[in-house]
C-alpha positions in Angstrom: -25.7 -55.1 37.6 -22.4 -55.2 35.7 -19.3 -55.3 37.9 -15.8 -54.1 36.9 -12.3 -54.1 38.3 -12.0 -50.5 37.3 -14.4 -47.8 36.1 -12.9 -44.8 34.3 -15.1 -41.7 34.1 -14.0 -39.5 31.2 -12.6 -39.9 27.7 -9.6 -37.6 27.4 -5.9 -37.9 27.8 -6.1 -39.0 31.5 -8.8 -41.5 30.8 -7.0 -43.1 27.8 -3.8 -43.3 29.8 -5.7 -45.1 32.5 -7.6 -47.4 30.0 -4.4 -48.4 28.1 -2.6 -49.3 31.4 -5.6 -51.1 32.8 -5.9 -53.1 29.6 -2.2 -54.1 29.9 -3.0 -55.4 33.4 -5.9 -57.5 32.1 -8.3 -55.6 34.3 -12.0 -55.7 33.4 -12.6 -52.0 32.8 -15.4 -49.7 31.9 -14.9 -46.2 30.4 -17.9 -43.8 30.6 -17.8 -40.6 28.6 -20.2 -37.9 27.6 -19.6 -34.4 26.2 -16.5 -33.9 24.1 -15.8 -36.7 21.6 -13.2 -39.2 22.6 -9.8 -37.6 23.1 -11.1 -34.8 25.3 -9.7 -31.3 25.1 -6.3 -31.9 23.4 -7.2 -33.5 20.2 -10.6 -31.9 19.8 -10.4 -28.3 21.0 -6.9 -27.9 22.4 -3.4 -28.8 21.3 -4.0 -30.3 17.9 -6.4 -27.7 16.4 -4.7 -24.7 17.9 -1.2 -25.7 16.9 -2.5 -26.4 13.3 -3.8 -22.8 13.1 -0.7 -21.4 14.8 1.5 -23.1 12.1 -0.6 -21.4 9.4 0.0 -18.1 11.1 3.7 -18.8 11.3 3.9 -19.6 7.6 2.2 -16.2 6.8 4.6 -14.4 9.2 7.7 -16.0 7.8 6.7 -15.3 4.3 6.5 -11.6 5.1 9.4 -11.4 7.6 12.0 -13.9 6.5 14.7 -11.3 6.5 16.8 -12.8 3.7 18.3 -10.3 1.3 17.5 -11.1 -2.4 14.2 -13.0 -1.7 10.9 -11.3 -2.2 7.7 -13.2 -1.6 4.1 -12.2 -2.1 1.0 -13.8 -0.6 -1.6 -14.4 -3.3 -4.5 -15.2 -1.0 -5.4 -16.0 2.6 -8.7 -17.8 3.0 -9.6 -17.9 6.7 -12.5 -20.3 6.3 -10.4 -22.8 4.3 -7.6 -22.8 6.8 -10.2 -23.4 9.6 -11.8 -26.2 7.6 -8.4 -27.9 7.1 -7.8 -27.7 10.8 -11.2 -29.3 11.6 -10.5 -32.1 9.1 -7.2 -32.9 10.7 -8.9 -33.0 14.1 -11.5 -35.4 12.9 -8.8 -37.7 11.4 -6.6 -37.7 14.5 -9.6 -38.2 16.8 -10.5 -41.3 14.8 -7.0 -42.7 14.4 -5.6 -42.0 17.9 -8.7 -42.5 20.0 -11.7 -44.3 18.4 -9.4 -47.0 16.8 -7.2 -47.3 19.9 -10.3 -47.9 22.1 -11.4 -50.7 19.8 -8.1 -52.5 20.3 -8.5 -52.5 24.1 -10.0 -55.9 24.6 -10.6 -55.6 28.3 -12.2 -52.2 28.1 -16.0 -51.7 27.6 -17.1 -48.2 26.5 -20.3 -46.6 27.7 -21.6 -43.4 26.0 -23.3 -41.5 28.8 -22.8 -39.1 31.8 -21.7 -40.9 34.9 -23.0 -40.0 38.4 -22.0 -41.7 41.6 -25.0 -43.1 43.5 -22.8 -44.7 46.2 -19.0 -45.1 46.8 -18.9 -48.2 44.6 -21.7 -47.5 42.1 -22.3 -45.1 39.2 -25.3 -44.6 37.1 -25.1 -43.9 33.4 -28.0 -43.7 31.0 -30.3 -45.4 33.5 -27.9 -48.4 34.0 -26.0 -48.9 37.3 -22.4 -50.2 37.2 -20.4 -51.3 40.1 -16.6 -50.9 40.4 -14.0 -52.1 42.8 -11.8 -49.1 41.8 -12.5 -45.8 40.0 -10.6 -43.2 38.2 -12.2 -39.8 37.6 -10.7 -38.0 34.6 -13.4 -35.6 33.4 -11.2 -32.7 32.5 -12.1 -29.0 32.7 -14.1 -26.3 31.0 -13.1 -22.7 30.2 -14.0 -20.2 32.9 -16.4 -17.4 32.3 -15.5 -14.5 34.6 -18.1 -12.4 36.4 -18.1 -9.5 33.9 -21.4 -7.6 34.0 -23.2 -8.0 30.7 -20.8 -10.5 29.2 -23.4 -13.1 28.4 -25.7 -10.6 26.7 -22.9 -9.1 24.7 -21.5 -12.5 23.6 -18.0 -14.0 23.7 -16.0 -17.0 22.5 -13.7 -19.3 24.4 -10.8 -21.3 22.8 -13.4 -23.9 21.8 -15.5 -21.6 19.6 -12.5 -19.6 18.4 -11.1 -22.7 16.7 -14.1 -23.0 14.4 -15.2 -19.4 13.7 -16.8 -19.0 10.3 -15.7 -15.4 10.0 -12.3 -13.8 10.9 -12.7 -11.0 13.5 -11.4 -7.6 12.4 -10.7 -6.5 16.0 -10.3 -9.1 18.7 -10.1 -8.4 22.5 -8.4 -11.2 24.4 -9.3 -11.2 28.1 -6.5 -13.0 29.9 -3.0 -14.0 28.7 -1.3 -17.3 29.7 -0.9 -20.1 27.2 -4.3 -19.8 25.6 -4.5 -16.0 25.5 -1.0 -15.6 24.1 -1.2 -18.3 21.5 -4.5 -17.2 20.1 -3.6 -13.5 20.2 -0.5 -14.0 18.1 -2.3 -16.4 15.8 -5.1 -14.1 15.0 -2.7 -11.1 14.7 -0.8 -12.9 12.1 -4.0 -13.7 10.2 -4.5 -9.9 10.0 -6.8 -9.3 13.0 -6.1 -6.3 15.3 -5.6 -7.8 18.7 -5.6 -6.3 22.2 -4.9 -8.4 25.3 -6.4 -7.3 28.7 -4.4 -9.1 31.4 -5.4 -8.9 35.1 -2.0 -9.3 36.5 1.3 -7.4 35.9 2.7 -10.3 33.8 1.6 -12.1 30.7 2.7 -15.4 32.3 3.3 -15.2 36.0 4.7 -18.8 36.5 7.5 -18.1 34.0 11.0 -16.8 34.4 10.6 -13.0 34.5 13.3 -11.9 32.1 12.2 -14.6 29.5 8.5 -13.7 29.8 9.3 -10.0 29.4 11.3 -10.7 26.2 8.2 -12.5 24.8 6.1 -9.5 25.7 8.5 -7.3 23.7 8.2 -9.6 20.7 4.4 -9.7 20.7 4.2 -5.9 21.0 6.7 -5.5 18.2 4.3 -7.6 16.0 1.6 -5.1 16.7 -0.3 -6.8 19.6 -1.4 -4.3 22.2 -0.9 -5.6 25.7 -2.6 -3.9 28.7 -1.4 -5.2 32.0 -3.1 -4.9 35.5 -6.4 -4.4 33.8 -9.5 -5.3 35.7 -12.4 -5.9 33.3 -15.7 -4.6 34.9 -18.5 -4.8 32.3 -19.4 -5.4 28.7 -22.0 -3.7 26.5 -23.0 -3.4 22.8 -22.5 -0.3 20.7 -24.2 -1.0 17.4 -22.3 -3.9 15.9 -19.3 -3.6 18.2 -18.6 -5.1 21.7 -17.3 -2.7 24.3 -15.4 -3.7 27.5 -15.0 -1.3 30.4 -11.8 -1.9 32.4 -9.8 -0.2 35.1 -6.0 0.3 35.2 -4.5 2.0 38.2 -7.8 3.4 39.3 -8.6 4.9 35.9 -11.6 3.6 34.0 -11.2 3.0 30.2 -13.1 1.4 27.3 -12.0 -0.9 24.5 -14.2 -1.9 21.5 -13.9 -4.8 19.1 -16.1 -7.2 17.1 -15.2 -10.3 19.1 -14.2 -11.1 22.7 -12.1 -14.2 23.5 -12.1 -15.3 27.2 -8.9 -16.9 28.2 -8.6 -16.7 31.9 -8.4 -20.3 32.9 -10.5 -23.4 33.4 -12.8 -24.9 36.0 -12.7 -28.7 36.8 -15.6 -30.7 35.5 -16.8 -32.0 38.9 -20.4 -30.7 38.9 -23.0 -33.4 38.4 -20.7 -36.3 39.2 -22.4 -36.9 42.6 -19.1 -36.8 44.4 -20.8 -36.2 47.7 -22.4 -39.7 47.3 -19.0 -41.1 46.8 -17.4 -39.2 49.7 -14.8 -37.5 47.4 -13.5 -34.2 48.7 -13.0 -31.2 46.4 -11.3 -27.8 47.1 -12.7 -24.3 46.8 -12.0 -24.3 43.1 -14.1 -27.5 42.7 -11.0 -29.5 41.9 -10.7 -33.1 43.3 -8.1 -33.2 46.1 -5.6 -36.0 45.6 -2.5 -37.4 47.3 0.7 -37.3 45.3 0.0 -40.8 44.0 -3.4 -39.7 42.7 -5.6 -41.2 45.4 -8.6 -39.1 46.5 -10.2 -39.0 50.0 -11.7 -42.3 49.2 -9.0 -45.1 49.0 -10.6 -46.9 46.1 -11.1 -43.7 44.0 -8.3 -42.0 42.1 -8.3 -38.9 39.8 -6.1 -37.6 37.0 -5.8 -34.6 34.7 -7.5 -31.2 34.8 -10.1 -32.4 37.3 -7.6 -32.6 40.1 -5.9 -29.9 42.2 -2.4 -31.0 41.0 0.0 -28.6 39.3 0.9 -28.2 35.6 -2.4 -29.0 33.8 -0.8 -30.2 30.6 -1.5 -32.9 28.1 1.5 -35.1 28.8 0.9 -34.7 32.6 -2.7 -35.8 32.3 -1.9 -38.9 30.2 0.9 -39.9 32.6 -1.3 -39.3 35.6 -4.0 -41.6 34.1 -1.4 -44.3 33.5 -0.1 -44.0 37.1 -3.6 -43.8 38.6 -4.5 -47.1 36.9 -1.4 -48.8 38.0 -1.7 -47.5 41.6 -5.4 -48.4 41.8 -5.0 -51.9 40.4 -1.6 -53.0 41.9 -1.5 -51.0 45.2 1.7 -49.2 44.2 2.2 -45.5 45.1 3.9 -44.0 42.0 3.8 -40.3 41.5 5.2 -37.5 39.3 7.9 -35.1 40.2 6.2 -32.0 38.8 9.3 -29.9 39.3 10.8 -31.9 36.4 7.9 -31.5 34.1 8.3 -28.9 31.4 5.8 -26.5 29.9 5.6 -24.8 26.5 3.6 -21.9 25.2 3.5 -22.3 21.4 4.0 -18.7 20.4 6.7 -17.8 17.9 9.3 -17.8 19.4 8.1 -20.5 21.8 8.3 -20.0 25.6 9.3 -23.1 27.5 10.6 -23.9 30.9 11.4 -26.6 33.4 12.5 -26.6 37.0 12.8 -23.6 39.3 12.7 -19.9 38.4 15.3 -17.7 40.0 12.7 -16.3 42.3 11.4 -19.7 43.4 14.9 -21.1 44.1 15.9 -18.1 46.1 12.7 -18.2 48.1 13.3 -21.9 48.9 17.1 -21.9 49.5 18.0 -18.3 50.1 20.4 -18.1 47.2 21.2 -19.3 43.6 23.5 -18.6 40.7 21.9 -17.7 37.3 23.0 -16.7 33.8 21.0 -15.5 30.8 22.1 -15.7 27.2 20.7 -13.8 24.2 20.1 -15.9 21.1 22.1 -13.3 19.2 25.1 -15.2 20.7 23.8 -18.6 19.3 25.2 -19.1 15.7 22.2 -21.1 14.4 19.8 -18.3 15.6 21.9 -15.8 13.7 21.8 -18.0 10.6 18.1 -18.3 10.8 17.8 -14.5 11.5 15.7 -15.3 14.6 17.7 -13.8 17.4 14.9 -12.4 19.6 15.3 -15.4 22.0 16.8 -15.8 25.4 17.8 -18.7 27.6 18.3 -18.6 31.4 19.9 -21.3 33.5 19.6 -21.5 37.3 22.0 -23.6 39.3 22.7 -24.5 42.9 25.9 -22.5 43.8 27.4 -25.2 46.0 27.1 -28.2 43.7 26.7 -26.5 40.3 23.6 -28.7 39.8 21.2 -27.4 37.2 17.8 -26.7 38.8 16.0 -24.6 36.2 16.2 -23.8 32.5 13.9 -21.3 30.7 13.9 -20.6 27.0 12.3 -18.3 24.5 13.4 -19.5 21.1 12.2 -21.1 17.9 11.3 -24.7 18.7 11.9 -24.1 22.5 9.3 -26.9 23.1 11.8 -29.3 21.5 14.9 -27.8 23.3 13.2 -28.1 26.7 13.2 -31.9 26.4 17.0 -31.9 26.8 16.7 -29.4 29.6 14.2 -31.7 31.3 16.6 -34.7 31.2 19.4 -32.5 32.6 17.3 -31.6 35.6 15.8 -35.1 36.1 19.3 -36.6 36.1 20.7 -33.9 38.4 23.4 -32.9 36.0 25.8 -30.1 36.6 27.0 -27.4 34.4 30.3 -29.3 34.1 28.3 -32.2 32.5 26.9 -29.8 29.9 30.1 -27.9 29.1 31.8 -31.3 28.5 29.1 -32.4 26.1 29.4 -32.2 22.3 26.2 -30.8 20.7 26.0 -30.6 16.9 27.0 -27.3 15.3 25.2 -25.3 14.3 22.0 -26.0 16.2 19.7 -24.2 18.6 20.4 -26.9 21.1 23.9 -25.4 21.5 22.3 -22.6 23.5 22.2 -24.9 26.5 25.9 -25.5 26.4 26.7 -21.9 25.7 24.7 -20.6 28.7 26.4 -23.3 30.8 29.8 -22.1 29.6 28.8 -18.5 30.6 29.0 -19.4 34.3 32.8 -19.8 34.0 33.8 -18.1 30.7 33.3 -14.9 28.7 31.5 -16.4 25.8 32.1 -13.3 23.6 35.8 -14.5 23.5 35.0 -18.0 22.3 34.9 -19.2 18.8 31.7 -20.7 17.3 32.7 -24.4 17.7 34.0 -24.2 21.3 
């Protein structure tokens, strides 16, 4: 029986974060992975492929809607299959460069291709071989959820995984669920020329977001021709010749919607089934997620977990990778490092992008009883006017007594880039005075953060561009 200082179960972002840190600590490590190729969701069926296709859709949209007088562009051809093949080629290249080659350079890490299953608290079995570990990290990720819709399996559907490699572009696509996946894929296919309808169970397309910012994105998507039906409870699915029909209920009224493809985008379920966690004594919650302490330790002191498989908030790629790094360090050194999730940003890569970090107004009022907030339209940001992209909005939340910035939420071009500055302001506990005294480059979209900070104390309509 081979014995290791650390055994990592999984091969995605969390697992690689753990493996790289363990290798740096000279720990004898095993990585066991089966299922998705190395790299897990993000590089194979998540961030990399989806953002590649989203960029293609953005190019198409900007060519048709650039808004610059005197320029007329025409699109000669859009080849859906060729665009998808280019995306798949990029995925393969990045998977090889960033994961397969990286693994080869980890001299203290041994890779096992197989599905791991605990047979005791300190032993796992993979491909008939038993391995013993002093410490473990579980980073097996998650899988798209299939809701209990009557007839959905017989009718057929795709998740984000299959949608990224479709051979034929749908003419009419029904997206069940909004959130990051639903919104990104809805806009992407709509810009490719597909008629898209979103059926969202709740009354918001993204409940965790700042309400006014999310509602502005909803307006933008509807303006692009995407139909959005909120508070829709999908009941059943059936076939009608070559079309797929969903029956749903809104405010007690039953309605039907037909299309030639259905995309399910209602969330994910942690990949804990079949791991033998009961043999290891690892506790999971009602959603099958592994319960962890803030420093990523499970109910078993020698077993840690990271990424989508846990019950921790903000299931994002940077979070998973950092959790894996901290889990390895905590497991191997005895430290208790953790992440302040309140300072971790999110981004939905629509166009414009939706990003946020820190508290929403509702959250801060609920916790403290009061807050001070300001919202700024990007029509008041010179660079947005220059780009003719003024649909955006930024909202800043501060603590009234100290003027400390506790939340920033942005809908804007490249909001995923802008939110990095916002993240540092919140992490460093900066005040609006710190921001108003700063000197961002003019003209940039990043100026929006200074302008909204100025709006707490000044009427920005009476300020010149460079102030």
